[in-house]
N, C-alpha and C positions, 0 to 999 in steps of 0.2 A: 364472350364466354368461350373457354377452351373446350374442344371436343374431348369427351371423357370415354369414348368407346375404345376398347383395346385395338391396337394396330396389328394387323396380320402382315408380318414381314415375309412369311412363307405364303406366297400367293398361289394357291392351288384350289381348284374346285372340289377336290376330294380330301377327306380326312383319311387317316390310315385305315380305320375301320371300314369306310366305304370302298377304298381301293381293294382291300381284302375281299369284301363281299362281291364286288363286281368281277374281280379276277377269278375267284373260286367258282362262281356260278356261270361264267361265260363259256364260250366254245373251247377255250384253252385251259379250262379248270383242272384238267388232268395233270398239269405241271406241278400242282401241289403234291400229288402222289409221287412225283419223281424227285422231290426235294431229298437231298442226301441225309439219311438218318444216322449214319455211322461216323460222321465227322464231328469234330469239335469246332466251335466258332469263337474266335477272339473278336471282341467288340471294343473299339475305341470310341469314346464319346468326346467330341470337341464342342465346347460352348463357344459359339461364334457371336461376338458382340457387334451389333450394327447400330448406327445412329440414324434415326428417322427424323426428318425435319418437317414440322407442321407450320402453317402460317395462320394461326387463329387471329382474326382482326388485323391481318397484314404484318404481324410481328413474328419473326422466326422463333420457333420453340423446338429445341432439340430433345429427343427422348431416346434413352439407351434401351435397346431391345436385344434379348438373348435368343438365339435359335440353337438347335442342337443338331450337329452333323454326326451321324453314326457311321462308322466304317466297320463292316462285318467281313472278316477274313476266315475262310474255311481251312481247317488243318486236318488232313487225312490221317488215318491210324498209323501210317508209316512215317508221319512227320512232314510229308510234302504239303506245301502251302498252295492253295488254289490260285490259278492265274486270273480269276475273275472276282475282284473285290466288289462288294455291294455297298453303295452309299445311300443313306436315308437321311433326308433333311426334314426336321420337324420343328414346329413352332414351340412345342413343349413335349415332354416325355409322356405322351398319352395316346391312346387309341383314337381319341377324338380330336387330334391335332391335325391341322393342314399338313400335307406330306408331299415331298418330291423324292423320286427314287431313280437309281441308275445301277446297272450291272456292267462292270468292266471299265476299260480305259476311255480316254477322250480322243484317241487317234482315229484317223479315217481308214476305212478298209481299202486295201490295194489289191490283195489276192489271198486265196485261202491258206497259202503257206506262211503268211505273216500274222494270222489270227491270234495264235498263242503268244507270240512275242509282243504284239500290240495290246494284249489283254482284252480282246474283243470276244464277248460271248455271242456266238452266231445266232442263237435263238432270240436273245434280247435285241441284238443289233438289227437283224433283218425282219423280225416279226413285230416288235413292240416299240422300238425307239422313236420312230417318226410319229407313231400314233400317240404315244405318251406326250410327245412335244406338242402335238395339236390340241390335246386336252389340257395342257398346262401342268402335267404331273412329272415331266422329265427333269431330273436334276442336271444342271449345267447345259452345255450346248448340244445341238443336234449335229453330229458329225457324219450323217448319211448324205445321200444326194438329194434329200428333201422330197423324194418322190414317194407316192403312196405305195405301200407293199401289196400290190395287186395279187401276187402269187402266194405269198406266205400268210397274209392276213387280209383277204379280199373284203371282209365286212368291216374292217377297221375296229376290231374288238380290242378292248383294254385287257391286258394280261400281264403276267409276270413269268420270268424264266425260273427254272428250278433253283438257281443260286439265290435269287431274291426271296423265293419262298423259304428256303432253308434259313436264311438270315432272319427273316421276320418271325418264323415259327420258333426258332431258338430263343430270340429275345422275348417273345410273348410267353412261352412256357417257363422261362426263367423268372417271370414276373417283372420284367424290365420296364414295360410301359404302364406304370401305375403310380399313384401317389402313395401316401403312407397307409392307406386302407387295404387290409388283406382281403376284404370283400371284393374290391375292384380287381385285385390280382387274380382271385379265383374266377371272377366273371370273364376276365381276359383269356384265361386258360380254357374255360368252357367254350368261349366264342371260337377260338381257333380249332379246338378239337372236333367241332361239328363238321369241319371240312376235311379232316384227316381220314 
């Protein structure tokens, strides 16, 4: 008999709701207050199709699975585009979907003069990136030196930089993460507003 449980292609111990709660109530919760309010955010949603192969009773069975990759770009009032795009990978467009997240590019840090051109957000890169990787919440590879951030995050707390917060808040307040129910959209808005 084939396994009828839904397959989680986004393997993460946190849903978006849980990541928001842990980050907002942790020691770096003040970052949510620093999220830029005066910028517009462009969001592109890519539906990524992946094939998952199961072997019920030894016979390969392929299943097509959609995940959603959101790219959030901040545009300042003067039209300048932020150097730090935010990527959010979700199983489905819901607060209760497994999530992976990243701010900035995939290049390795070499020196402070190249941070902007490599699109590396210092706060995310030096404080959260390796911690999120350890918890299984980081989208894509860990391009740090894989050492624990003893100086910037000595307790290994989960958190998000202001760019991640700005992208998530913008999507939530716009009613982006919900199904067709307006009640769920209102609940999402109330949920994020409690932290603002």
